[in-house]
C-alpha positions in Angstrom: -4.7 -1.1 -30.0 -8.0 0.1 -28.8 -8.6 2.4 -25.8 -11.7 2.4 -23.6 -13.6 5.7 -23.3 -15.4 6.5 -20.1 -18.3 8.8 -20.4 -19.1 10.9 -17.3 -22.7 11.9 -17.0 -23.3 15.0 -14.7 -26.6 15.5 -13.0 -26.0 19.2 -12.4 -24.6 21.9 -14.7 -21.1 22.8 -14.1 -22.2 26.4 -13.6 -24.2 25.3 -10.6 -21.3 23.4 -9.1 -19.3 25.1 -6.5 -16.1 24.1 -4.9 -16.4 23.5 -1.2 -15.5 26.6 0.6 -16.1 28.9 -2.3 -18.5 31.8 -1.7 -20.9 33.0 -4.4 -20.3 36.3 -6.1 -23.5 37.8 -4.7 -22.7 36.8 -1.1 -19.2 38.3 -1.5 -20.6 41.8 -2.4 -21.0 44.3 0.4 -24.6 45.4 1.4 -26.1 48.4 -0.4 -25.7 51.6 1.6 -28.9 53.1 3.1 -30.3 56.3 1.5 -28.9 59.4 3.2 -31.4 61.2 5.6 -32.2 64.9 5.4 -29.3 67.2 6.0 -29.0 69.8 8.7 -29.9 72.6 6.3 -33.1 70.8 5.2 -34.1 70.3 8.8 -33.6 73.9 9.6 -35.8 74.9 6.6 -38.5 72.6 7.9 -38.3 74.0 11.4 -38.4 77.6 10.0 -41.5 76.8 7.9 -43.3 75.2 10.8 -42.5 78.2 13.0 -43.8 80.6 10.4 -47.1 78.7 10.2 -47.5 78.7 13.9 -46.9 82.5 14.0 -49.4 83.0 11.2 -52.1 81.0 13.1 -51.3 82.9 16.3 -51.6 86.2 14.4 -55.0 85.2 13.0 -56.3 84.1 16.4 -55.2 87.4 17.9 -56.9 89.4 15.0 -60.2 87.4 15.5 -60.1 88.1 19.3 -59.7 91.8 18.6 -62.6 91.8 16.1 -64.8 89.9 18.6 -64.0 92.4 21.3 -64.8 95.3 18.9 -68.2 93.7 18.0 -69.1 93.1 21.6 -68.2 96.8 22.4 -70.3 98.0 19.5 -73.3 95.8 20.6 -73.1 97.2 24.1 -73.1 100.8 22.8 -76.0 100.0 20.5 -78.0 98.5 23.4 -77.3 101.6 25.5 -78.4 103.8 22.6 -81.6 101.9 22.1 -82.4 102.1 25.8 -81.7 105.8 25.8 -84.0 106.4 22.8 -86.8 104.3 24.5 -86.5 106.4 27.7 -86.6 109.6 25.7 -89.6 108.4 23.8 -91.5 107.4 26.9 -90.7 110.8 28.5 -91.8 112.7 25.4 -95.1 110.7 25.3 -95.7 111.3 29.0 -95.2 115.0 28.6 -97.4 115.3 25.5 -99.9 112.6 26.2 -102.8 114.9 26.6 -102.0 116.8 23.4 -101.5 113.5 21.4 -104.8 112.1 22.7 -106.7 115.3 21.9 -105.2 115.5 18.4 -106.1 111.8 17.8 -109.7 112.4 18.9 -110.0 115.5 16.8 -108.8 113.7 13.7 -111.1 110.7 14.5 -114.1 113.0 15.0 -113.5 114.7 11.6 -113.2 111.3 9.9 -116.4 110.1 11.5 -118.2 113.3 10.5 -117.0 112.9 7.0 -118.1 109.3 6.8 -121.5 110.2 8.2 -122.0 113.2 5.8 -121.2 110.9 2.8 -123.2 108.0 4.1 -120.1 105.8 4.4 -121.0 104.0 7.6 -122.8 100.8 8.5 -125.7 101.5 10.9 -126.2 97.7 11.2 -122.7 97.2 12.6 -123.2 100.2 15.0 -126.5 98.7 16.4 -125.0 95.2 16.7 -122.0 96.6 18.6 -124.4 98.4 21.0 -126.5 95.3 21.5 -123.4 93.5 22.9 -123.9 95.6 26.1 -127.5 94.4 26.4 -128.1 91.4 28.7 -131.9 91.5 28.8 -133.9 88.8 27.1 -137.2 90.8 27.3 -138.5 93.5 25.0 -135.7 95.5 23.3 -136.5 98.7 21.4 -133.9 100.1 19.1 -134.3 103.8 18.2 -132.4 105.2 15.2 -132.5 108.2 12.9 -135.3 107.9 10.3 -132.6 107.9 7.5 -131.0 104.9 9.1 -134.3 103.0 9.8 -134.4 100.9 6.7 -130.9 99.6 6.9 -131.1 99.1 10.7 -134.3 97.1 10.3 -132.7 94.9 7.6 -129.7 94.3 9.8 -131.8 93.3 12.8 -134.0 91.0 10.7 -130.8 89.2 9.7 -130.0 88.3 13.4 -132.9 85.8 13.6 -134.2 84.2 16.8 -130.7 82.9 17.8 -129.4 86.4 18.6 -129.6 85.7 22.4 -131.8 88.8 22.9 -135.4 89.2 23.5 -137.9 90.6 20.9 -136.2 93.3 18.8 -138.0 96.2 17.3 -136.6 99.1 15.4 -138.2 102.5 15.6 -137.4 105.7 13.7 -136.7 108.6 16.1 -135.8 112.2 14.9 -134.0 112.9 18.2 -131.3 110.2 17.4 -128.5 111.5 15.3 -127.3 109.8 12.2 -124.9 106.8 12.7 -126.2 106.5 16.3 -128.8 104.4 18.1 -130.6 104.3 21.5 -131.6 100.9 22.9 -134.3 100.7 25.5 -134.5 97.6 27.7 -136.3 96.6 30.8 -133.2 97.3 32.8 -132.2 100.6 31.2 -131.0 102.5 28.2 -127.9 102.1 26.1 -126.6 104.9 23.9 -124.2 104.6 20.9 -123.4 107.9 19.5 -120.3 109.8 18.3 -119.4 111.6 21.6 -119.7 108.3 23.5 -117.6 106.4 20.9 -115.0 109.1 21.0 -114.9 108.9 24.8 -114.3 105.1 24.5 -111.5 105.8 22.1 -110.0 108.3 24.5 -110.1 105.9 27.4 -108.6 103.2 25.2 -105.7 105.4 24.2 -105.0 106.5 27.8 -105.0 102.9 28.9 -102.6 101.9 26.1 -100.2 104.7 26.9 -100.3 103.7 30.6 -99.4 100.2 29.7 -96.6 101.4 27.5 -95.2 103.4 30.4 -95.4 100.4 32.6 -93.2 98.5 30.1 
């Protein structure tokens, strides 16, 4: 006797087949718990560390403020000291102005005499400086010491016709000291000698000291 076999063909695997109403194993598991937050002890440590940093910053700011005040106080004292020194200096110069000018002129005169005795002066520059006071364009006669005549003549020859003066002539004159000159023009006479140059130096020093007192 033969029996018929029925073959059942499944389109899905049995493992994937669920019975109606049956929940999956994953869905039946409870959700994973969340990681625990910081504890009270840890929060206290963080607060303590933050408070300590704030205290350190405040201490640094206070120290910087004290240093700034100290620097400002020292600067003010230094300014007062400088002002006091300048006032003492001005008073001392005012009290000894005459002596200082006399000493300066005495030293200058000795230096000039030494330069003259050793021939270490430029008569040409001395004459040119004196000519700056001459405004005449007529005849100009320059008198110099005979020992200065050659160099003075050479210096005047180098001026040329564009000097802005009139006709220049250089004459040797025994009455004129060394390193000096006397210039005769139509309008008068110009001297350049050591006493006059020292007088100009003295007036310049007195004016300079007066300007310093005014400051």
